matplotlib code that plots the C-alpha trace (Angstrom):
import matplotlib.pyplot as plt

x = [180.9, 177.6, 175.6, 176.2, 180.0, 179.7, 177.7, 180.6, 183.4, 181.9, 180.6, 176.9, 177.2, 179.7, 177.1, 174.2, 176.1, 178.1, 175.5, 172.3, 172.9, 172.8, 174.3, 176.3, 175.2, 176.9, 180.1, 180.5, 182.8, 186.7, 187.8, 185.5, 188.4, 191.2, 193.9, 196.8, 198.6, 197.8, 195.1, 191.5, 190.5, 187.3, 186.5, 184.8, 187.3, 190.5, 190.2, 191.9, 189.0, 190.4, 193.8, 194.0, 195.1, 191.6, 190.0, 188.8, 187.0, 183.6, 181.7, 178.9, 179.6, 181.4, 184.4, 184.5, 186.9, 186.8, 187.8, 188.2, 190.9, 190.1, 187.8, 187.3, 183.8, 180.5, 177.8, 174.1, 171.0, 169.1, 165.5, 165.2, 163.9, 162.0, 165.1, 167.2, 170.8, 173.7, 174.9, 178.7, 179.6, 182.9, 183.3, 185.4, 182.7, 179.6, 179.7, 177.6, 180.2, 178.0, 176.8, 178.3, 177.2, 177.8, 178.6, 182.2, 184.4, 187.5, 187.8, 186.2, 182.9, 182.3, 181.9, 181.9, 180.2, 181.4, 180.8, 183.8, 182.5, 183.2, 187.0, 190.2, 193.0, 196.8, 199.7, 201.6]
y = [95.9, 94.1, 93.3, 89.4, 90.1, 91.6, 88.7, 86.3, 88.7, 89.5, 87.4, 87.4, 89.8, 92.0, 92.1, 92.8, 95.9, 97.2, 96.8, 96.7, 99.4, 97.0, 97.8, 95.1, 94.9, 97.6, 96.4, 93.4, 94.7, 93.9, 97.5, 99.1, 99.1, 98.6, 101.5, 100.4, 102.7, 102.4, 102.7, 101.6, 100.5, 99.7, 95.8, 95.8, 97.8, 98.5, 102.0, 103.8, 105.5, 106.6, 106.9, 105.6, 109.1, 110.0, 107.3, 107.9, 106.0, 106.9, 104.4, 104.1, 100.6, 101.1, 102.3, 106.2, 108.6, 112.6, 112.8, 110.7, 110.6, 113.3, 112.3, 109.0, 109.3, 110.3, 111.9, 110.9, 112.0, 109.1, 109.4, 105.8, 104.6, 107.9, 110.0, 112.4, 111.1, 111.5, 108.1, 107.8, 105.7, 104.7, 107.0, 104.8, 101.6, 103.3, 100.8, 101.6, 102.5, 103.8, 107.4, 110.7, 112.8, 116.4, 115.0, 114.1, 115.4, 116.6, 119.8, 118.8, 118.1, 115.0, 111.3, 108.9, 106.0, 103.0, 99.4, 97.2, 94.6, 97.4, 97.7, 96.1, 97.5, 97.7, 98.6, 101.7]
z = [-63.7, -64.1, -60.9, -61.9, -61.8, -58.5, -57.0, -58.2, -56.7, -53.4, -50.6, -49.8, -46.9, -49.0, -51.9, -49.7, -48.2, -51.0, -53.8, -51.9, -49.3, -46.4, -42.8, -40.9, -37.3, -34.8, -33.0, -35.4, -38.1, -37.7, -38.2, -35.5, -33.1, -35.5, -35.5, -37.2, -39.6, -43.5, -45.7, -46.0, -49.5, -51.1, -50.7, -54.2, -56.5, -54.2, -54.6, -51.6, -49.4, -46.1, -44.4, -40.9, -39.6, -40.2, -38.1, -34.5, -31.7, -32.0, -29.8, -32.4, -33.4, -36.9, -38.0, -38.1, -40.1, -39.9, -43.7, -46.8, -49.5, -52.0, -54.7, -53.1, -51.9, -53.7, -51.8, -52.4, -50.3, -48.7, -47.5, -46.5, -43.2, -42.8, -42.2, -44.1, -44.3, -46.8, -48.2, -49.0, -52.1, -53.6, -56.2, -58.3, -58.3, -56.7, -53.9, -50.8, -47.8, -45.3, -44.2, -43.1, -40.2, -38.8, -35.4, -35.3, -32.6, -34.6, -36.1, -39.6, -37.6, -39.8, -39.0, -42.0, -40.3, -42.4, -42.8, -42.2, -44.6, -47.4, -46.3, -46.9, -44.7, -46.2, -43.8, -45.0]

ax = plt.figure().add_subplot(projection="3d")
ax.plot(x, y, z, "-o")
ax.set_aspect("equal")
plt.show()
């Protein structure tokens, strides 16, 4: 999809985060402390990204998952802000979802730190 189409489809904040690699303020997202059973979809293209059974309370201010749906996430080196991180993107539309860290408390050791504004939740 062309950028002008994303601007028409997404809200200003969704566009800023998903298409311009922005970040929502910590503890502001509606899915930060949301723990219903279901699936988390990309807000831009509706691809399934995360299952609710992989979500955990990280107290970092953003929704956190210890794994993603197979093939749903693309990984990209991010050296912005003077640090080395791994950006996570929707593999279907290329939308910026957040970052992944190796400090998760579960057996995977991963923490997918995700912006709520990038997600839609659907009950199972």
